[in-house]
C-alpha positions, 0 to 999 in steps of 0.5 A: 637755541638758547644757552644756559649755564647751570652751576651745581648741575650734579646736585639734587636741584641742579640735575632736575633743572638740567633735565627741565631746560633740556626738555625745554629745548635749551643747550645746557652747560652743566658745571660742578666740582662734585663736593656734594654733587654726584655724577650719577645724577646727570649720567643720563644727560652726558651723551645728550647732544644739547648737554655739555658738562664742565668739572670746575669749582666756581670759586675759581675764575669761570670761563665759558666760550661763545654766547650765553643767555642765562645762568642759574647759580645753584652751586653750594652745600645745602645740608647742615652736615655738609656746610658744617664740615666745609664752612670756609668753602661754603662761604667762598661759593656764596661770595667768590663763586657768586662774584665770578658768576655775576661777572660772567653774566655781565660780560655775556649780557646774560640774565642770572638767577641766584639760588638763595634759601629760607635760611636767610630768615634764620629762626624767624620771629615772623610767621609765615615768612614774607620776602620783606622780613629781614630775618633773625640770624646769628652771624657767628653761630655754626649755621652762620656760614651758610646763612650769611653766605646766602645773605651776602649772595643776595646783597652782591646780586642786587648791587650788580643789578643796581650798579650795572643794570644786570638782569638778576633774579633771586629765588628763596628756596624752602625745604625741597625733596624728591628723587636724587637727594643724597640719602644720608646728607643729614636733611630731615627727609632722607635722614628719616627714610634712611633710618626707616629703610635700615630698621633704625629708630627715627631721630627727632631733634628737640621736642619735635614741635618745630615745623617745616614745609616740604615742596616736591622738586617738580613744583620747585623747578616749575617755580624757578623756571617761571621766575627766571622768565619773569620781570622781577628782580627782587627775592621770591619765596618758592616753597610749599606753605603746608606746614607740619611738625617734625614729630608728626612728619616722622609718624607719617614716614613710619606709616609710609614705609610700613615700618615699626620704629620708635622716635628717639629724641636728641638735643636740638642743634644750635640755631635750628629754626623752630618754624619754617613756612613760606608766604607764597603770595608774591609767587602766586601774584607774579608767577601764577605759581603754587605747588601742585603735588600733595605731600603724600604723593611726593613722599611716595615717589621719593620713598620708592626712589630711596627703596631702589638704592643699593645696600651699599648706598643705604648703609654708606656713611653720611660723612662724605670725604670732601678733602680731594675736591676743595682748596681752603 
């Protein structure tokens, strides 16, 4: 039985990846320190004989006993509300955390896949974004703590690949959604759905003409799974190329939820990208992968998940208390 370590296992994507690898017959070691993850996301796995959970911060030395075949590094804040509140920890998990896990992969002779992001492209001057585009990123802006953490993460991963011959994979993840997203984490889909369920007007930043491309979580997990077992070491975009403006998307949410809210416009945050659309030609060619879930279908599943949350969860503040989990 192959063994895989998944960091950020109690997070949105990490928990779905844990499910997938359990179902594929792997022994899964989940690791998380619950800065942004939630134990309820993996509660159904805690008694599974092939799942073992370790509460640990990967910015500290990571020790795993015995053999290890694969590592998926998904430990990182991913929403602006989170990484703007804990900027130093965000930089540390992308740098020190990645260094620790690359060292572990080298020691165990394990293949490692690093979760990067479309944010490495910044506010892109090329559209759609291809893997050979270097990006347009403000290194000293507030979003730079996340963007540069991920860009460094890619650089050190390729350094280990070239210098040590380590088997590495890099996935550039575009906007992904589905069950287990934190309702009030500031990302557009849970933000809109939370506002609709609470009967609030939907907040659109800027003029709403900025675009996003949303990939359902099952499709994202499939792309990551195929990339891990490919022979390609350079970054690969995994996302849904179907682009929509935020204004049109807000109208879709109002229609989906059957509510009657208005759109309220606020100033656009600093360095918020105006366009985001993946070119997935490389993923199609290398992995024979493209998303299968239509947005209407995926959004209905996601809305039903949020609709099933308790009133306490629905009205819980988006400002999670991080202080008990971290050392700056």
